[in-house]
N, C-alpha and C positions, 0 to 999 in steps of 0.2 A: 560571619562566613563571607568571604570574598567571591563574587560571581565572575567567572570568566565569560563575559558576553561574546567575545569573538569565537570561543569554542562552541557556545550554545548556538550562535549564528549559523555555524556549519551544520548543526544537527537539526535546525529548525525545519519543520515540514514545508514552510514557504519555499524551500528549495535552494538556498544559497550554496549548498554543497554539491549540487548536481552539475555534471558536465555534459549530460546528454540533452540535446535540444528537446523541448517539449516537457521536460521534467523540472521546470523552475529555472532560476538564473544559473548560468554557467560561470564558473570561476574566471574563465578567460574574458567573458563579457563584462564582469564586474570591474575588470582592470581598464576597460575603455572609458572614454569621456562620458558616453551615454550611461554606461553601467554605473559609474561613480555617482551620476546624478540620480539614477534610480535608487541606488543604495542610500544616498543621503535622504531622499524623499521617504523611503520606507523605514528609515532608522527609528523614528519615533514610534511607529506602529510595531516594529519588530522588538523594540525594548519591552513593550507591553506583552507581546507574545512570549518573549524570553522569560519574563517574570512569571507568567502563567506556567511555562514549562518547568521552571524550578519549583514552583509551589504545588502544582497539580500533577506533574509528570507528563503533561501534554498541553498544547495551547489551542486556542479557539480556531486556529486555521485548520485543525484536523476535523472540526465539525462542520466546516463550510461545505464539505463534500464527504461526509462520513462514509458513504458507500465506497468511494474511491480509497479512502484511508484504510478501511477494513480490508478491501480487496488487495491492497498493496502489502498488508500484513499477512493475510491468509495464503495468497498465491504461492510464494516461495516455500512455505511450510508444507502445503499439500503436495507440491512438486517433489520436495525432499522426501516426504513420507512415502510416496509412490516408489522411490528408488530403494528405500531401506526397509520397507515393510516386512515384518516377520510374522504378523498375525492378521487375522481378518475376522469379521463377525461369523459366528458358528453356523448361521443359516446360509452362508454364501461360500462359493468356492474362491480360491485365490484368484483365478482368472476373472470372475465376476466382480470381485472387490477391486481389482485393478481397473476394470472398465468404469466402475462407479467413481473411483478416484480421478480417472482421466476426465470424466464429465465435470466433476467439481473443479478440477484444475483449469479446464477450458473456461468455465464461468468466471472464475476470479481473474484469470489472465485478461479476458475481454473487458471486465469491469474496471480495470486499472486505467484504461484510456477511453477517450471518446469513441463511441461506436459509430462507424460510418453507415453501415447497412443494418440499422436497428431491427427492422421488420424480419430480416432473414436470420439474424443471430439471436434475437430475443428468445425464441422457443428453446434453443439449446442452453442459453444462459439460465433461463427459468428452471429447466430440468435439473441442471447441475446444482442450483441453489436449493431446490426441493430435496435432492439427495443429500446435500450438506446438512440440512435441517434434520432429515430422517436419521442419518448416520453420525450425527455430531458426537454422540457419546462413544463412538467406536474409533474416533480419530486419535489413536495412540499407537505406540510401537513398543 
């Protein structure tokens, strides 16, 4: 099986496909002289990560900050679920379920990035994560 490393490079969690600042290397940056140097320096490490991605379905860069990796996976799905929800746990009203999903959504949104005011936001994040654990089996549509 021939591996298309360039395609894997784009999908790598290390961020080679992202164009938004703060979310890894930007494609535009990689075309600059400095970007090419960074890419060359990272290529050996990235080949290892790409091999892990092929073999395991993920690479070790995803475990460097597993909380962020999980938050980036969960956040858009919780957000989508809130928009399309057709059901909710029997002990709750639709309105209460929406409030719970909002709290979960907020937590995972905040956990994707570095938090500036951790002391102020942590209680809300913690509450959303507790609700996520409590209602995990109800996250369906």
